[in-house]
C-alpha positions, -999 to 999 in steps of 0.1 A, spaced: 65 270 47 69 251 17 44 228 7 55 189 8 48 170 -23 18 143 -19 26 109 -8 29 84 -40 14 52 -38 12 20 -60 -18 0 -59 -16 -38 -65 -50 -51 -70 -60 -78 -95 -97 -66 -99 -96 -36 -120 -131 -22 -108 -118 -23 -70 -83 -10 -82 -102 21 -99 -124 27 -68 -91 27 -47 -74 48 -70 -104 74 -69 -104 71 -30 -68 77 -26 -67 108 -47 -95 122 -29 -77 117 0 -48 141 -14 -23 112 -23 -7 105 -55 -14 74 -72 17 65 -95 6 32 -107 -19 2 -108 -9 -33 -113 -26 -68 -109 2 -92 -103 31 -97 -78 57 -95 -107 43 -62 -120 43 -49 -83 80 -57 -79 89 -43 -112 68 -10 -107 82 -5 -73 120 -7 -84 110 19 -113 85 43 -97 98 40 -61 66 49 -45 66 60 -9 38 32 -2 23 0 -16 -13 -9 -12 -10 -46 -19 -39 -71 -22 -28 -104 -8 -46 -126 -35 -33 -116 -69 -33 -130 -104 2 -145 -116 26 -167 -97 34 -145 -69 8 -138 -40 10 -106 -21 32 -117 6 58 -130 -19 60 -94 -37 57 -76 -6 89 -96 8 108 -88 -25 97 -52 -22 107 -47 10 141 -64 6 150 -45 -23 136 -10 -18 125 -8 19 89 5 9 62 1 34 35 -20 23 -3 -21 37 -20 -53 27 -59 -51 16 -78 -82 16 -115 -95 19 -96 -127 34 -76 -112 65 -78 -140 89 -62 -140 125 -37 -163 112 -26 -139 81 -23 -110 107 -4 -127 133 22 -145 109 36 -135 76 14 -106 68 22 -88 102 62 -92 95 57 -77 59 34 -50 62 30 -19 84 -9 -26 84 -35 -52 72 -69 -38 63 -99 -55 52 -117 -47 20 -138 -33 11 -119 -4 20 -130 20 46 -114 55 33 -114 69 70 -94 37 83 -68 38 52 -65 78 57 -58 72 95 -32 44 90 -15 66 59 -18 96 83 3 80 111 28 66 85 37 99 71 28 125 93 58 147 102 65 153 139 59 188 151 89 208 159 90 234 184 113 265 181 121 285 210 
């Protein structure tokens, strides 16, 4: 049975200490971090060039584009799944634009078990039975 390559993750977080912590946690879970960026504009460019399997996106970013705008462009251009991460998740953001653009919305600070659970459901391969 061949080993599957690790899931490739792009981190979009404008606070470098938080981004480094996220990178450490994600690598510890066995996923590959292919890049870390701090603006929506950088996220769009890196998603286009790196083709990650998943984007972990903060909602409030530096630059002219917020996480929602960047995710909208990434989803339209590359159809890459996005998980939003924010300390400011509200019922309004979950039920409106964020829910339409993402596969999940998780609060910060990140609970690695919750993140691993969401990523596991997103990328687990269905079991096949052979008769």
